[in-house]
DOVOLO-774076 format. One line per field, with one value per residue: residue number from 1; x, y, z of N, C-alpha, C in turn. Coordinates in Angstrom, 1 decimal. Example, Ala and Ser with C-alpha at 12.3 -4.5 7.8 and 13.67 -1.06 7.14 Angstrom:
! DOVOLO-774076
nr = (1 / 2)
n.x = (13.2 / 12.8)
n.y = (-5.7 / -2.2)
n.z = (7.8 / 7.1)
ca.x = (12.3 / 13.7)
ca.y = (-4.5 / -1.1)
ca.z = (7.8 / 7.1)
c.x = (13.2 / 12.9)
c.y = (-3.3 / 0.0)
c.z = (7.8 / 7.9)
This chain:
! DOVOLO-774076
nr = (1 / 2 / 3 / 4 / 5 / 6 / 7 / 8 / 9 / 10 / 11 / 12 / 13 / 14 / 15 / 16 / 17 / 18 / 19 / 20 / 21 / 22 / 23 / 24 / 25 / 26 / 27 / 28 / 29 / 30 / 31 / 32 / 33 / 34 / 35 / 36 / 37 / 38 / 39 / 40 / 41 / 42 / 43 / 44 / 45 / 46 / 47 / 48 / 49 / 50 / 51 / 52 / 53 / 54 / 55 / 56 / 57 / 58 / 59 / 60 / 61 / 62 / 63 / 64 / 65 / 66 / 67 / 68 / 69 / 70 / 71 / 72 / 73 / 74 / 75 / 76 / 77 / 78 / 79 / 80 / 81 / 82 / 83 / 84 / 85 / 86 / 87 / 88 / 89 / 90 / 91 / 92 / 93 / 94 / 95 / 96 / 97 / 98 / 99 / 100 / 101 / 102 / 103 / 104 / 105 / 106 / 107 / 108 / 109 / 110 / 111 / 112 / 113 / 114 / 115 / 116 / 117 / 118 / 119 / 120 / 121 / 122 / 123 / 124 / 125 / 126 / 127 / 128 / 129 / 130 / 131 / 132 / 133 / 134 / 135 / 136 / 137 / 138 / 139 / 140 / 141 / 142 / 143 / 144 / 145 / 146 / 147 / 148 / 149 / 150 / 151 / 152 / 153 / 154 / 155 / 156 / 157 / 158 / 159 / 160 / 161 / 162 / 163 / 164 / 165 / 166 / 167 / 168 / 169 / 170 / 171 / 172)
n.x = (0.7 / 0.3 / 1.5 / 0.5 / -2.1 / -2.9 / -3.3 / -5.2 / -8.0 / -7.4 / -8.8 / -11.0 / -12.2 / -12.3 / -13.7 / -16.8 / -16.6 / -17.4 / -19.1 / -21.1 / -21.5 / -23.2 / -25.5 / -26.2 / -27.8 / -30.5 / -33.3 / -36.4 / -40.0 / -41.2 / -39.4 / -39.3 / -42.0 / -42.0 / -41.1 / -43.1 / -45.0 / -44.1 / -42.0 / -40.7 / -38.2 / -34.3 / -32.5 / -28.8 / -27.1 / -24.4 / -23.0 / -23.1 / -21.7 / -18.9 / -16.7 / -15.9 / -14.9 / -12.8 / -10.6 / -9.3 / -8.8 / -10.3 / -10.9 / -12.9 / -16.7 / -18.9 / -21.1 / -21.9 / -22.7 / -21.6 / -21.3 / -19.9 / -16.6 / -14.4 / -14.5 / -14.9 / -12.7 / -11.0 / -12.2 / -11.7 / -9.0 / -8.4 / -9.5 / -7.7 / -5.4 / -4.0 / -3.0 / -0.2 / -0.4 / -2.6 / -5.8 / -6.9 / -9.1 / -12.2 / -14.2 / -17.0 / -20.1 / -21.3 / -23.1 / -25.2 / -25.2 / -24.4 / -22.5 / -22.7 / -21.6 / -20.2 / -19.1 / -17.5 / -16.1 / -13.1 / -12.5 / -12.7 / -10.8 / -13.1 / -15.3 / -17.9 / -19.4 / -22.3 / -24.0 / -27.4 / -30.0 / -32.2 / -34.6 / -36.7 / -38.9 / -41.7 / -40.5 / -37.3 / -35.2 / -34.1 / -31.3 / -30.7 / -28.3 / -25.7 / -24.0 / -22.2 / -20.8 / -18.7 / -20.1 / -19.3 / -18.7 / -17.2 / -13.8 / -11.8 / -8.8 / -6.6 / -6.8 / -7.2 / -9.9 / -10.9 / -14.0 / -15.7 / -18.0 / -18.4 / -21.0 / -22.3 / -24.8 / -28.2 / -28.8 / -30.4 / -31.9 / -32.4 / -30.5 / -32.1 / -31.8 / -30.6 / -30.1 / -28.6 / -28.0 / -27.0 / -25.7 / -25.2 / -23.2 / -23.7 / -20.9 / -20.3)
n.y = (-1.4 / 2.1 / 5.4 / 7.7 / 6.5 / 5.0 / 7.4 / 8.2 / 6.3 / 6.8 / 9.5 / 9.0 / 7.9 / 9.2 / 11.5 / 10.3 / 10.1 / 12.3 / 13.6 / 12.0 / 12.6 / 13.7 / 11.9 / 10.3 / 11.5 / 12.5 / 11.7 / 13.3 / 12.8 / 13.5 / 13.3 / 10.2 / 9.7 / 10.9 / 8.7 / 6.9 / 3.5 / 1.1 / -2.0 / -4.0 / -5.5 / -6.1 / -7.8 / -8.0 / -11.2 / -13.5 / -14.4 / -11.7 / -10.1 / -8.6 / -7.2 / -6.8 / -4.7 / -3.4 / -1.8 / 0.7 / 2.5 / 4.8 / 8.0 / 9.5 / 9.5 / 7.7 / 6.7 / 5.0 / 3.9 / 1.8 / 1.3 / 0.7 / -1.1 / 0.3 / 2.3 / 0.7 / -1.0 / 1.2 / 2.1 / -0.4 / -0.5 / 1.8 / 0.9 / -1.2 / 0.3 / 0.5 / -2.0 / -4.1 / -6.1 / -6.2 / -8.1 / -10.6 / -8.1 / -8.2 / -10.0 / -8.5 / -8.7 / -5.9 / -6.0 / -7.2 / -6.7 / -4.2 / -2.8 / -2.0 / 0.5 / 1.6 / 4.0 / 4.5 / 7.1 / 7.7 / 6.4 / 5.3 / 2.3 / -0.9 / -0.1 / -0.6 / -0.9 / -1.7 / -2.4 / -2.6 / -3.5 / -2.9 / -0.9 / -1.5 / 1.0 / 2.3 / 4.1 / 4.3 / 3.8 / 2.8 / 2.5 / 1.2 / 1.6 / 0.8 / 1.7 / 0.8 / 1.7 / 1.0 / 1.2 / 3.1 / 1.2 / -0.5 / -2.1 / -0.9 / -1.0 / 1.1 / 2.7 / 3.9 / 2.9 / 2.3 / 1.6 / -0.2 / -1.1 / -3.6 / -4.7 / -7.0 / -6.1 / -6.8 / -4.6 / -3.9 / -2.2 / 1.0 / 3.2 / 6.3 / 7.3 / 7.5 / 6.1 / 6.1 / 4.6 / 5.2 / 2.7 / 2.4 / 0.0 / -1.7 / -2.9 / -5.9)
n.z = (-0.4 / -0.9 / 0.5 / -0.6 / -1.0 / 1.2 / 2.6 / 1.2 / 1.8 / 4.5 / 4.4 / 3.7 / 5.2 / 7.6 / 6.7 / 6.3 / 8.8 / 9.7 / 8.6 / 9.3 / 12.2 / 13.5 / 13.6 / 15.8 / 18.1 / 20.0 / 18.3 / 17.6 / 18.7 / 16.2 / 13.8 / 14.1 / 13.1 / 10.7 / 9.3 / 8.9 / 8.8 / 11.2 / 9.8 / 10.4 / 12.8 / 13.1 / 14.6 / 15.3 / 15.5 / 16.5 / 14.2 / 13.0 / 13.4 / 13.3 / 14.1 / 17.3 / 19.9 / 22.5 / 22.2 / 19.7 / 17.1 / 17.2 / 18.5 / 18.6 / 19.3 / 16.5 / 13.9 / 11.5 / 8.2 / 6.2 / 2.7 / 0.5 / -0.5 / -0.4 / 1.5 / 3.7 / 3.6 / 4.9 / 6.7 / 8.5 / 8.4 / 9.8 / 12.3 / 13.8 / 13.6 / 16.2 / 17.0 / 16.0 / 14.1 / 12.1 / 11.5 / 8.7 / 6.5 / 6.3 / 3.9 / 2.5 / 0.9 / -0.8 / -2.6 / -1.5 / 1.6 / 4.1 / 6.2 / 9.6 / 11.7 / 15.0 / 17.4 / 20.2 / 20.6 / 23.2 / 26.2 / 29.6 / 31.0 / 30.7 / 29.6 / 26.9 / 23.7 / 21.8 / 19.1 / 19.2 / 17.7 / 14.7 / 13.6 / 11.4 / 9.9 / 6.8 / 5.3 / 6.4 / 8.6 / 12.5 / 14.0 / 17.1 / 19.6 / 22.4 / 25.0 / 27.3 / 30.8 / 33.5 / 36.6 / 39.8 / 41.5 / 40.4 / 39.9 / 37.6 / 35.1 / 34.8 / 31.8 / 28.8 / 26.6 / 23.4 / 22.4 / 19.9 / 17.5 / 14.3 / 12.6 / 10.3 / 7.7 / 6.6 / 3.0 / 2.4 / 4.6 / 5.5 / 6.4 / 8.6 / 11.4 / 14.5 / 17.3 / 20.8 / 23.9 / 27.0 / 29.2 / 33.0 / 34.3 / 37.2 / 39.8 / 42.0)
ca.x = (0.3 / 1.5 / 1.4 / -0.6 / -3.4 / -3.4 / -3.7 / -7.0 / -8.9 / -7.9 / -9.0 / -12.5 / -12.7 / -13.1 / -15.1 / -17.6 / -17.1 / -17.4 / -20.7 / -22.3 / -21.3 / -24.6 / -26.6 / -26.3 / -28.7 / -31.7 / -34.5 / -37.6 / -40.9 / -41.7 / -38.3 / -39.9 / -43.5 / -42.0 / -40.4 / -44.2 / -44.9 / -43.2 / -42.5 / -39.4 / -36.4 / -33.8 / -31.2 / -28.0 / -26.4 / -22.9 / -22.6 / -23.4 / -20.9 / -17.3 / -15.7 / -16.7 / -13.5 / -12.7 / -9.5 / -9.5 / -8.1 / -11.2 / -11.1 / -14.2 / -18.0 / -18.9 / -21.9 / -21.6 / -23.5 / -20.7 / -21.8 / -18.4 / -15.3 / -13.3 / -14.9 / -14.9 / -11.0 / -10.3 / -12.5 / -10.8 / -7.7 / -8.3 / -10.2 / -7.1 / -4.4 / -3.7 / -2.5 / 0.9 / -0.9 / -4.4 / -6.7 / -7.4 / -9.8 / -13.5 / -15.0 / -18.6 / -20.6 / -22.0 / -24.8 / -26.7 / -24.9 / -23.5 / -21.9 / -23.0 / -20.3 / -20.5 / -18.1 / -18.2 / -14.3 / -12.1 / -13.2 / -12.2 / -11.2 / -14.1 / -16.0 / -18.2 / -20.5 / -22.8 / -25.8 / -28.5 / -30.9 / -32.4 / -36.1 / -37.4 / -40.2 / -41.6 / -39.4 / -35.7 / -35.0 / -33.2 / -30.2 / -30.2 / -27.6 / -25.7 / -22.5 / -22.0 / -19.8 / -18.4 / -20.5 / -18.4 / -18.5 / -16.2 / -12.3 / -11.5 / -8.3 / -6.7 / -6.4 / -8.3 / -10.2 / -12.0 / -15.0 / -16.1 / -19.0 / -19.1 / -22.1 / -23.0 / -26.5 / -29.0 / -28.6 / -32.3 / -32.0 / -31.9 / -30.8 / -32.1 / -31.9 / -29.3 / -30.3 / -27.7 / -28.2 / -25.4 / -26.0 / -24.0 / -22.6 / -22.9 / -20.4 / -21.2)
ca.y = (0.2 / 3.3 / 6.3 / 8.1 / 5.6 / 4.9 / 8.7 / 8.5 / 5.5 / 7.6 / 10.9 / 8.8 / 7.6 / 10.9 / 12.2 / 10.0 / 10.2 / 13.9 / 13.4 / 10.9 / 12.8 / 14.4 / 11.1 / 9.9 / 12.7 / 12.1 / 12.0 / 13.5 / 11.9 / 14.1 / 12.7 / 9.0 / 9.7 / 10.7 / 7.2 / 6.0 / 2.5 / 0.1 / -3.1 / -4.8 / -5.4 / -7.2 / -7.8 / -8.6 / -12.0 / -13.6 / -14.2 / -10.4 / -9.3 / -9.0 / -7.0 / -6.1 / -4.4 / -2.5 / -0.9 / 0.8 / 3.6 / 5.7 / 8.9 / 10.3 / 9.2 / 7.6 / 6.4 / 5.0 / 2.9 / 1.4 / 0.7 / 0.3 / -1.7 / 1.8 / 2.6 / -0.6 / -1.1 / 2.2 / 1.7 / -1.6 / -0.3 / 2.6 / 0.2 / -1.6 / 1.1 / 1.0 / -2.8 / -4.2 / -7.3 / -6.2 / -9.4 / -9.8 / -7.9 / -9.4 / -10.1 / -8.1 / -8.6 / -4.6 / -5.9 / -8.0 / -6.5 / -3.4 / -2.7 / -1.0 / 0.6 / 2.4 / 3.5 / 5.8 / 7.5 / 7.7 / 6.2 / 4.7 / 1.1 / -1.3 / 0.5 / -1.6 / -0.3 / -2.6 / -2.2 / -4.0 / -3.2 / -2.0 / -1.1 / -0.8 / 1.3 / 2.4 / 5.2 / 4.5 / 2.6 / 3.7 / 2.1 / 1.7 / 1.4 / 1.1 / 2.3 / 0.3 / 2.4 / 1.0 / 2.3 / 3.6 / 0.4 / -1.2 / -1.8 / -0.9 / -0.9 / 2.6 / 2.3 / 4.3 / 2.3 / 3.1 / 0.9 / -0.2 / -2.7 / -3.4 / -5.6 / -6.9 / -6.1 / -6.7 / -3.9 / -2.9 / -1.5 / 2.2 / 4.0 / 7.4 / 8.0 / 6.4 / 6.0 / 5.9 / 4.8 / 4.9 / 2.0 / 2.2 / -1.5 / -1.6 / -4.1 / -6.1)
ca.z = (0.0 / -1.0 / 1.3 / -0.8 / -1.1 / 2.8 / 3.2 / 0.8 / 2.9 / 6.1 / 4.4 / 3.2 / 6.5 / 8.2 / 5.9 / 6.3 / 10.2 / 9.7 / 7.8 / 10.1 / 13.5 / 14.2 / 13.3 / 17.5 / 18.8 / 20.2 / 17.7 / 18.0 / 17.6 / 14.8 / 13.5 / 13.9 / 12.9 / 9.4 / 8.6 / 8.6 / 10.0 / 11.7 / 9.2 / 11.2 / 13.6 / 12.7 / 15.8 / 14.9 / 15.8 / 16.7 / 12.7 / 12.1 / 14.2 / 12.1 / 15.1 / 18.5 / 20.4 / 23.1 / 21.9 / 18.5 / 16.6 / 16.5 / 19.3 / 18.5 / 18.8 / 15.3 / 13.3 / 9.9 / 7.3 / 5.1 / 1.4 / -0.3 / -0.3 / -0.3 / 2.5 / 4.3 / 3.9 / 5.0 / 8.2 / 8.9 / 8.6 / 11.2 / 13.7 / 14.0 / 13.8 / 17.2 / 16.7 / 15.4 / 13.2 / 11.9 / 11.1 / 7.4 / 5.9 / 6.6 / 2.6 / 2.2 / -0.5 / -0.7 / -3.3 / -0.6 / 2.5 / 4.3 / 7.6 / 10.2 / 12.6 / 16.4 / 18.3 / 21.4 / 21.5 / 24.1 / 27.6 / 30.9 / 30.7 / 31.2 / 28.4 / 26.0 / 22.6 / 21.2 / 18.1 / 19.5 / 16.9 / 13.6 / 13.9 / 10.1 / 8.8 / 5.5 / 5.4 / 6.6 / 9.8 / 13.4 / 13.9 / 18.2 / 19.9 / 23.8 / 25.6 / 29.1 / 31.5 / 34.4 / 37.4 / 40.7 / 42.5 / 39.7 / 39.5 / 36.7 / 34.5 / 34.7 / 30.7 / 28.0 / 25.5 / 22.2 / 22.0 / 18.7 / 17.0 / 13.3 / 12.2 / 8.8 / 8.0 / 5.1 / 2.5 / 2.5 / 5.7 / 5.0 / 8.1 / 8.9 / 12.3 / 15.2 / 18.8 / 21.7 / 25.1 / 27.8 / 30.5 / 33.8 / 35.2 / 39.0 / 40.1 / 43.4)
c.x = (1.0 / 0.9 / 0.3 / -2.2 / -3.9 / -4.1 / -5.5 / -8.0 / -9.0 / -9.2 / -10.9 / -13.2 / -13.2 / -13.8 / -16.2 / -17.7 / -18.0 / -19.0 / -21.6 / -22.1 / -22.3 / -25.7 / -26.9 / -27.2 / -29.4 / -32.7 / -35.8 / -38.8 / -41.6 / -40.8 / -38.6 / -41.1 / -43.0 / -41.5 / -41.6 / -44.2 / -44.3 / -43.6 / -41.3 / -38.8 / -35.6 / -32.0 / -30.2 / -27.3 / -25.4 / -22.4 / -22.6 / -22.3 / -19.0 / -16.1 / -16.6 / -15.5 / -13.4 / -11.8 / -9.4 / -8.7 / -8.6 / -11.0 / -12.2 / -15.5 / -18.2 / -20.0 / -21.9 / -22.2 / -22.3 / -21.5 / -20.4 / -17.6 / -14.2 / -13.0 / -14.5 / -13.1 / -10.2 / -10.8 / -12.1 / -9.3 / -7.7 / -8.9 / -8.8 / -5.3 / -3.3 / -2.9 / -1.2 / 0.5 / -2.0 / -5.0 / -6.9 / -8.7 / -11.4 / -14.0 / -16.8 / -18.8 / -21.9 / -22.8 / -26.2 / -26.4 / -24.2 / -23.4 / -22.3 / -21.9 / -20.4 / -19.5 / -17.9 / -17.1 / -13.5 / -12.9 / -12.0 / -11.7 / -12.7 / -15.6 / -16.9 / -19.4 / -21.0 / -24.0 / -26.7 / -29.4 / -31.2 / -34.2 / -36.6 / -38.8 / -39.9 / -40.7 / -38.1 / -36.1 / -34.2 / -32.9 / -30.4 / -29.1 / -26.9 / -24.3 / -22.7 / -20.9 / -19.9 / -19.0 / -18.9 / -17.9 / -17.3 / -14.9 / -12.3 / -10.0 / -8.0 / -5.9 / -7.6 / -8.4 / -10.9 / -12.4 / -15.0 / -17.0 / -19.6 / -20.3 / -22.1 / -24.5 / -27.1 / -28.9 / -29.7 / -32.8 / -31.3 / -31.8 / -31.1 / -31.7 / -30.7 / -29.9 / -29.4 / -28.3 / -26.9 / -26.1 / -24.7 / -24.1 / -22.7 / -22.6 / -20.7 / -19.9)
c.y = (1.1 / 4.2 / 7.0 / 7.4 / 5.2 / 6.4 / 8.6 / 8.0 / 6.4 / 8.9 / 10.5 / 8.4 / 8.7 / 11.8 / 11.5 / 10.2 / 11.5 / 13.8 / 13.1 / 11.1 / 13.3 / 13.1 / 10.8 / 10.0 / 11.8 / 12.1 / 12.4 / 12.4 / 12.2 / 13.4 / 10.7 / 8.8 / 9.7 / 9.7 / 6.3 / 4.7 / 1.7 / -0.9 / -4.2 / -4.9 / -6.2 / -6.6 / -9.2 / -10.4 / -12.6 / -13.4 / -12.9 / -10.0 / -9.6 / -8.0 / -5.9 / -5.8 / -3.7 / -1.0 / -0.9 / 1.9 / 4.6 / 6.6 / 9.3 / 9.6 / 8.8 / 6.4 / 6.3 / 3.9 / 2.9 / 0.9 / 0.5 / -0.7 / -0.9 / 2.1 / 1.8 / -0.9 / 0.1 / 2.7 / 0.6 / -1.3 / 0.9 / 1.6 / -1.0 / -1.4 / 1.0 / -1.2 / -3.0 / -5.2 / -7.6 / -7.6 / -9.4 / -9.1 / -8.6 / -9.3 / -9.6 / -8.0 / -7.3 / -5.1 / -6.6 / -7.3 / -5.1 / -3.7 / -1.5 / -0.9 / 1.8 / 2.6 / 4.8 / 6.9 / 7.0 / 7.2 / 5.6 / 3.1 / 0.6 / -0.8 / -0.5 / -0.8 / -2.2 / -2.4 / -2.9 / -4.6 / -2.6 / -2.1 / -0.4 / -0.1 / 1.9 / 3.3 / 5.6 / 3.3 / 3.6 / 2.5 / 2.0 / 0.6 / 1.3 / 1.0 / 1.5 / 1.2 / 1.5 / 1.8 / 2.3 / 1.9 / -0.8 / -0.9 / -2.1 / -0.3 / 0.5 / 3.0 / 3.2 / 3.0 / 3.0 / 2.1 / 0.7 / -1.5 / -2.7 / -4.8 / -5.7 / -6.9 / -6.2 / -5.2 / -2.9 / -2.5 / 0.0 / 2.8 / 5.5 / 8.1 / 6.7 / 6.6 / 5.4 / 5.9 / 4.5 / 3.7 / 2.0 / 1.2 / -1.4 / -3.1 / -4.6 / -6.1)
c.z = (-0.3 / 0.0 / 1.1 / -0.5 / 0.3 / 3.1 / 2.4 / 1.4 / 3.7 / 6.3 / 4.2 / 4.4 / 7.3 / 7.9 / 6.5 / 7.8 / 10.4 / 9.4 / 8.5 / 11.8 / 14.4 / 14.5 / 14.9 / 18.1 / 18.7 / 19.3 / 18.3 / 17.7 / 16.3 / 13.9 / 13.1 / 13.7 / 11.3 / 8.6 / 8.2 / 9.5 / 10.0 / 10.6 / 10.1 / 12.4 / 13.0 / 13.9 / 15.3 / 16.0 / 15.7 / 15.2 / 12.4 / 12.5 / 13.2 / 13.1 / 16.3 / 19.5 / 21.4 / 23.0 / 20.4 / 18.0 / 16.1 / 18.1 / 19.4 / 18.5 / 17.1 / 15.3 / 12.4 / 9.3 / 5.9 / 4.0 / 0.7 / 0.1 / 0.1 / 1.2 / 4.0 / 4.6 / 4.6 / 6.7 / 9.2 / 9.2 / 9.7 / 12.4 / 14.2 / 14.0 / 15.3 / 17.6 / 15.7 / 14.0 / 12.6 / 11.5 / 9.4 / 7.8 / 5.6 / 5.0 / 3.0 / 1.0 / -0.8 / -1.9 / -2.7 / 0.7 / 3.1 / 5.7 / 8.5 / 11.4 / 13.4 / 17.1 / 19.4 / 21.7 / 22.7 / 25.2 / 28.4 / 30.8 / 31.5 / 30.5 / 27.7 / 24.9 / 22.3 / 20.6 / 19.0 / 18.3 / 16.0 / 13.7 / 12.4 / 10.0 / 7.3 / 4.8 / 5.4 / 8.1 / 10.5 / 13.8 / 15.9 / 19.1 / 21.8 / 24.6 / 26.9 / 29.2 / 33.0 / 35.4 / 39.0 / 41.5 / 42.0 / 39.6 / 38.4 / 36.2 / 34.6 / 32.9 / 30.0 / 26.7 / 24.3 / 22.1 / 20.4 / 18.1 / 15.5 / 13.0 / 10.5 / 8.8 / 6.6 / 4.3 / 2.6 / 3.4 / 5.3 / 6.2 / 8.0 / 10.0 / 13.5 / 16.5 / 20.0 / 23.2 / 26.0 / 29.6 / 31.7 / 34.9 / 36.6 / 39.2 / 41.7 / 44.1)
């Protein structure tokens, strides 16, 4: 890979992240109403998860729908930026599947993020994710993490909105 092509891929990922930065904001009831009637729910299973990691190269919150192989390669490269030997890029058939990616940015040790479901409506879909933070009673390592979750989803799910919730996990 040349320095120029790597820079182009990272610039593509950076642009996509900027364009999607506002998508995590809480949507109003009016925004949900404009999507029409609810038609279904997709819940990722273990075979849909492409990457669920505590450490990544993403320092900012992100919500991303990956619809092509160029963006996918750049996203995968950025995800493994903090690792010396990234695993091979999973092959995605973008004619039938897309990749949903969520990241919460830099957090204290013990944080996690997961895409929970995608609810489909007549005119779009809402992706739901959960950011789990350790509670005060939890002993956590004194390290910074950058949790991410990538899932393969049917391409017919046109994501219109993202809804994030934060759970505080209380340890015993």
